[in-house]
C-alpha positions as CSV (number, residue, x, y, z in Angstrom):
1,M,-103.5,51.5,34.4
2,D,-106.8,53.4,34.6
3,F,-107.3,55.0,31.2
4,Q,-110.3,56.9,30.0
5,V,-110.5,56.4,26.3
6,R,-112.3,58.7,23.9
7,D,-113.6,57.1,20.8
8,E,-113.8,58.9,17.5
9,C,-117.0,60.7,18.6
10,G,-115.6,61.9,21.9
11,R,-117.6,59.5,24.1
12,H,-115.8,58.0,27.0
13,E,-115.6,54.2,27.2
14,A,-114.8,52.1,30.2
15,A,-111.1,51.4,30.9
16,G,-109.9,48.3,29.2
17,Q,-112.6,48.2,26.5
18,A,-111.5,48.6,22.9
19,A,-112.4,51.9,21.2
20,P,-112.4,52.5,17.4
21,A,-109.9,55.4,17.6
22,D,-106.2,54.5,17.4
23,V,-105.1,56.8,20.2
24,E,-105.8,56.8,23.9
25,Y,-105.7,59.7,26.4
26,A,-104.7,59.0,30.0
27,H,-106.5,61.9,31.6
28,R,-105.4,61.5,35.1
29,D,-101.8,60.5,34.3
30,A,-101.6,62.4,31.0
31,H,-98.6,64.2,29.8
32,W,-100.1,67.7,29.3
33,I,-98.7,70.0,26.7
34,D,-98.8,73.7,27.2
35,I,-99.9,75.3,24.0
36,G,-100.2,78.9,25.0
37,T,-102.6,81.3,26.6
38,L,-106.3,81.8,26.1
39,A,-105.5,85.2,24.5
40,D,-103.5,83.3,21.8
41,I,-106.7,81.8,20.5
42,P,-109.1,84.3,18.8
43,R,-112.6,84.5,20.4
44,R,-115.0,82.4,18.2
45,G,-111.9,81.2,16.3
46,A,-109.1,78.6,16.4
47,R,-105.4,78.0,16.1
48,T,-103.6,74.9,15.2
49,V,-100.8,72.9,16.8
50,R,-98.9,69.9,15.6
51,I,-97.4,67.3,17.9
52,A,-94.6,65.2,16.5
53,R,-96.0,62.3,14.4
54,E,-99.6,63.3,15.1
55,K,-102.3,64.9,13.0
56,E,-102.8,68.6,13.2
57,I,-104.9,69.6,16.2
58,A,-107.3,72.6,16.1
59,I,-107.8,74.4,19.4
60,F,-111.1,76.3,19.5
61,R,-112.3,79.2,21.7
62,T,-115.9,79.9,21.9
63,G,-117.6,83.3,22.5
64,D,-118.0,82.3,26.2
65,D,-114.3,81.4,26.5
66,H,-114.7,77.6,26.6
67,V,-111.8,75.8,24.9
68,F,-112.1,72.6,22.9
69,A,-109.6,70.6,20.8
70,L,-110.3,68.3,17.8
71,V,-108.3,66.7,15.1
72,N,-108.3,69.4,12.4
73,E,-110.3,67.3,9.9
74,C,-113.9,67.3,9.1
75,P,-115.3,63.7,9.0
76,H,-116.9,64.4,5.6
77,K,-114.0,65.4,3.2
78,K,-111.2,66.1,5.7
79,G,-111.7,69.9,5.5
80,P,-109.7,72.0,7.9
81,L,-112.1,72.7,10.8
82,S,-109.8,75.4,12.2
83,Q,-110.8,77.6,9.2
84,G,-114.5,77.2,9.9
85,I,-116.9,79.5,11.6
86,V,-117.3,78.9,15.4
87,H,-120.9,79.5,16.6
88,G,-122.0,78.5,20.0
89,H,-120.2,75.3,20.9
90,S,-120.0,74.1,17.2
91,V,-117.9,74.8,14.2
92,A,-119.0,74.9,10.5
93,C,-116.6,73.1,8.1
94,P,-115.4,75.6,5.5
95,L,-115.7,73.1,2.6
96,H,-119.3,71.9,2.8
97,N,-120.8,73.6,5.9
98,W,-121.1,70.5,8.0
99,T,-121.7,71.5,11.6
100,I,-119.4,69.7,14.1
101,A,-120.1,69.7,17.9
102,L,-116.9,70.9,19.6
103,D,-117.4,68.8,22.8
104,T,-118.0,65.5,21.0
105,G,-116.7,65.9,17.5
106,E,-120.0,64.6,16.1
107,A,-121.6,66.0,13.0
108,Q,-124.9,67.7,13.8
109,G,-128.3,67.6,12.0
110,A,-128.8,65.2,9.1
111,D,-125.0,64.7,8.6
112,H,-123.3,61.6,10.1
113,G,-119.7,61.2,11.2
114,C,-117.3,62.4,13.8
115,T,-113.7,63.6,14.4
116,P,-111.6,62.6,17.4
117,T,-111.5,65.0,20.4
118,I,-108.5,65.8,22.5
119,A,-108.7,66.5,26.3
120,V,-108.1,70.1,27.2
121,R,-107.6,71.8,30.5
122,R,-106.9,75.3,31.7
123,D,-104.3,76.2,34.3
124,G,-105.1,79.8,35.0
125,D,-104.8,81.5,31.6
126,R,-102.7,78.7,30.2
127,I,-104.2,76.1,27.8
128,L,-103.0,72.5,28.0
129,I,-103.9,69.5,25.8
130,A,-103.4,65.8,26.6
131,Q,-100.5,64.1,24.7
132,P,-102.0,61.3,22.6
133,R,-100.3,58.0,22.8
134,A,-100.4,55.2,20.3
135,R,-102.5,52.3,21.6
136,K,-100.5,49.1,22.5
137,A,-101.4,46.1,20.4
138,A,-103.3,43.4,22.2
139,A,-101.2,40.4,23.2
């Protein structure tokens, strides 16, 4: 199968290469989950969803109506990013003010670390996220 894997910092790796994250996202053949409408997410804010047996996911809407999804944990002290302030295409963690890029999950500035990103697509006004699947163990 042709998978595009996102590592913990949201960078795409070639199919078949190991990535440090423990989930994979099959973008082309993904099972997409409808999580609501754009209007359900406050502008410059977030809402959260939980998929069975997965970590909580934060869905962010920017001031220019771009939508991003990240695991709802800051890479620093696991603060709830969904409670942070969205500015531009970044969010400030509410615990220690780390700035996280919404498109890559990477900490900005002098801070180091990242949180996994989840693929998002829009279908009209509907927001869909890719269903994460556990990686198969190597044989």
